C-alpha positions as CSV (number, residue, x, y, z in Angstrom):
1,X,0.0,0.0,0.0
2,X,1.5,3.3,-1.0
3,X,-1.1,5.8,0.3
4,X,-2.7,6.3,3.7
5,X,-6.4,6.0,3.3
6,X,-9.4,6.1,5.7
7,X,-12.9,5.0,4.7
8,X,-16.0,4.1,6.6
9,X,-17.3,0.6,6.5
10,X,-21.0,-0.6,6.2
11,X,-21.3,-0.1,10.0
12,X,-21.5,3.6,10.8
13,X,-18.5,4.8,12.7
14,X,-16.4,1.7,11.9
15,X,-13.5,2.9,9.8
16,X,-10.9,0.9,7.7
17,X,-7.5,2.4,7.6
18,X,-5.0,1.5,4.9
19,X,-1.6,2.0,6.4
20,X,1.7,2.5,4.6
21,X,4.5,0.0,5.2
22,X,8.0,1.2,4.5
23,X,10.2,-1.9,3.9
24,X,13.7,-2.9,2.9
25,X,16.0,-5.8,3.5
26,X,15.8,-5.3,7.3
27,X,12.0,-5.5,7.5
28,X,9.4,-2.8,7.6
29,X,8.3,0.3,9.5
30,X,4.8,1.9,9.7
31,X,3.2,4.8,11.4
32,X,0.5,2.8,13.1
33,X,-1.5,5.8,14.3
34,X,-0.9,9.4,13.3
35,X,-3.6,11.7,14.7
36,X,-3.3,14.7,12.4
37,X,-2.9,12.8,9.2
38,X,-5.7,10.3,9.9
39,X,-8.2,12.9,11.2
40,X,-7.5,15.0,8.1
41,X,-8.7,11.9,6.1
42,X,-11.9,11.5,8.1
43,X,-11.0,9.4,11.1
44,X,-12.9,10.7,14.2
45,X,-10.9,12.6,16.9
46,X,-9.4,10.0,19.2
47,X,-7.5,10.8,22.4
48,X,-5.5,7.7,23.5
49,X,-5.3,6.8,27.2
50,X,-4.0,3.2,26.9
51,X,-2.2,0.9,24.5
52,X,-2.8,-2.9,24.8
53,X,-1.2,-5.9,23.2
54,X,-2.5,-9.4,22.9
55,X,0.0,-12.1,21.8
56,X,-1.5,-15.3,20.4
57,X,0.8,-18.2,19.8
58,X,-1.6,-20.6,18.0
59,X,-3.5,-20.5,14.8
60,X,-7.3,-20.3,15.5
61,X,-7.2,-18.3,18.6
62,X,-10.6,-16.5,18.6
63,X,-11.4,-13.7,20.9
64,X,-14.6,-11.6,21.3
65,X,-17.2,-10.5,20.4
66,X,-17.0,-7.7,23.0
67,X,-18.5,-4.2,22.9
68,X,-17.1,-1.6,25.3
69,X,-18.0,2.0,26.2
70,X,-14.9,3.4,24.4
71,X,-13.5,3.7,21.0
72,X,-10.6,1.4,19.8
73,X,-8.0,1.6,17.1
74,X,-6.9,-2.0,16.4
75,X,-4.1,-3.3,14.2
76,X,-1.6,-6.1,14.0
77,X,2.1,-5.8,14.8
78,X,2.7,-9.0,12.9
79,X,0.8,-11.9,11.4
80,X,-2.6,-12.3,9.9
81,X,-6.1,-12.5,11.4
82,X,-9.7,-12.5,10.5
83,X,-11.7,-9.7,12.1
84,X,-15.4,-9.5,12.8
85,X,-17.5,-6.6,14.1
86,X,-21.2,-6.5,15.1
87,X,-23.2,-3.3,15.8
88,X,-24.8,-3.7,19.3
89,X,-26.0,-0.1,19.5
90,X,-29.7,0.7,19.7
91,X,-31.0,1.6,16.3
92,X,-31.6,0.3,12.7
93,X,-28.0,-1.0,12.5
94,X,-28.3,-3.3,15.5
95,X,-26.9,-6.8,14.5
96,X,-25.2,-5.6,11.4
97,X,-22.0,-7.5,10.7
98,X,-18.7,-6.5,9.0
99,X,-15.8,-8.8,8.5
100,X,-12.3,-8.3,7.0
101,X,-8.8,-9.7,7.0
102,X,-6.4,-7.9,9.4
103,X,-2.8,-7.6,8.4
104,X,-0.1,-5.1,9.5
105,X,-1.2,-2.9,6.5
106,X,-4.7,-2.5,7.8
107,X,-6.1,-0.9,11.0
108,X,-9.7,-0.5,12.2
109,X,-11.3,2.3,14.2
110,X,-14.1,0.7,16.3
111,X,-16.8,3.0,17.8
112,X,-18.2,2.4,21.2
113,X,-21.0,-0.2,21.2
114,X,-19.7,-2.1,18.2
115,X,-18.5,-5.6,19.3
116,X,-15.0,-6.6,18.1
117,X,-13.5,-10.1,17.6
118,X,-10.6,-11.7,15.8
119,X,-9.3,-15.1,14.9
120,X,-5.6,-15.7,14.2
121,X,-4.7,-17.2,10.8
122,X,-1.0,-17.6,11.5
123,X,1.0,-18.6,14.6
124,X,2.5,-15.9,16.8
125,X,0.1,-13.0,16.0
126,X,0.5,-9.8,18.0
127,X,-2.8,-7.8,18.1
128,X,-2.6,-4.3,19.4
129,X,-5.3,-1.7,20.3
130,X,-5.4,1.9,21.5
131,X,-8.4,3.0,23.6
132,X,-9.7,6.3,24.7
133,X,-11.2,5.3,28.0
134,X,-10.0,3.1,30.9
135,X,-12.0,0.1,32.0
136,X,-14.6,0.9,34.7
137,X,-17.0,-1.3,36.7
138,X,-19.7,1.3,35.9
139,X,-19.2,1.0,32.1
140,X,-21.8,-0.3,29.7
141,X,-20.3,-3.5,28.3
142,X,-21.9,-6.1,26.1
143,X,-21.0,-9.2,24.1
144,X,-22.5,-11.6,21.6
145,X,-21.6,-15.3,20.9
146,X,-18.8,-15.7,18.3
147,X,-20.6,-18.6,16.6
148,X,-24.2,-17.3,16.7
149,X,-25.6,-18.8,13.5
150,X,-28.0,-15.9,13.0
151,X,-25.0,-13.5,12.5
152,X,-23.7,-15.6,9.6
153,X,-20.0,-14.9,10.3
154,X,-17.9,-17.1,8.1
155,X,-15.0,-17.8,10.4
156,X,-12.0,-19.3,8.5
157,X,-11.6,-21.8,11.3
158,X,-14.8,-23.4,12.6
159,X,-15.9,-23.6,16.2
160,X,-14.8,-27.2,16.5
161,X,-11.1,-26.2,15.9
162,X,-11.0,-22.6,17.3
163,X,-9.2,-21.8,20.5
164,X,-11.8,-19.9,22.6
165,X,-12.1,-19.0,26.2
166,X,-14.8,-20.5,28.4
167,X,-16.0,-16.9,29.1
168,X,-16.5,-16.1,25.4
169,X,-18.4,-19.4,24.8
170,X,-20.9,-18.1,27.4
171,X,-21.7,-14.9,25.5
172,X,-25.4,-14.6,24.6
173,X,-26.8,-15.0,21.1
174,X,-27.9,-11.7,19.4
175,X,-31.6,-12.4,20.2
176,X,-30.8,-12.1,23.9
177,X,-28.6,-9.0,23.7
178,X,-30.0,-5.7,24.8
179,X,-29.0,-2.9,22.5
180,X,-26.5,-0.4,24.0
181,X,-27.4,3.3,24.4
182,X,-24.8,6.0,24.9
């Protein structure tokens, strides 16, 4: 990718960012997040308070679908993953799904109330995300089951081979999720 680009997905407020990788015989470098450049291209204003990393050793690690009361800017430091997002906000978009492959050249801005998940497609994937709020016990959190058939998410690795936490397997199906209001 030679040009930084920002475009909104089918889910309002969920943006896809095409990042620029500068590479040579040593590897590559990227500006993962550059506030002024990205906001000039349409990304919402985003004041970062925390940077998190999740290392996933195995292929098929599947995490999510979690919606939080903050925005996230997600990307990969290395590897390849499949991303899935579900709008859990009250309104006509409730239950809308967007999926895409995540590589170091792509980043995603996730608005509050949109559930986020990913599944690793290679070993040793490092997933990183910037957030603009800290976790709080008073926050409005929600989740939806990764393998809810009504969502029709076509996971590359099926539920029988995915590596999923017991907690995520207990997430409710969309029919039992109360829409979030902010």
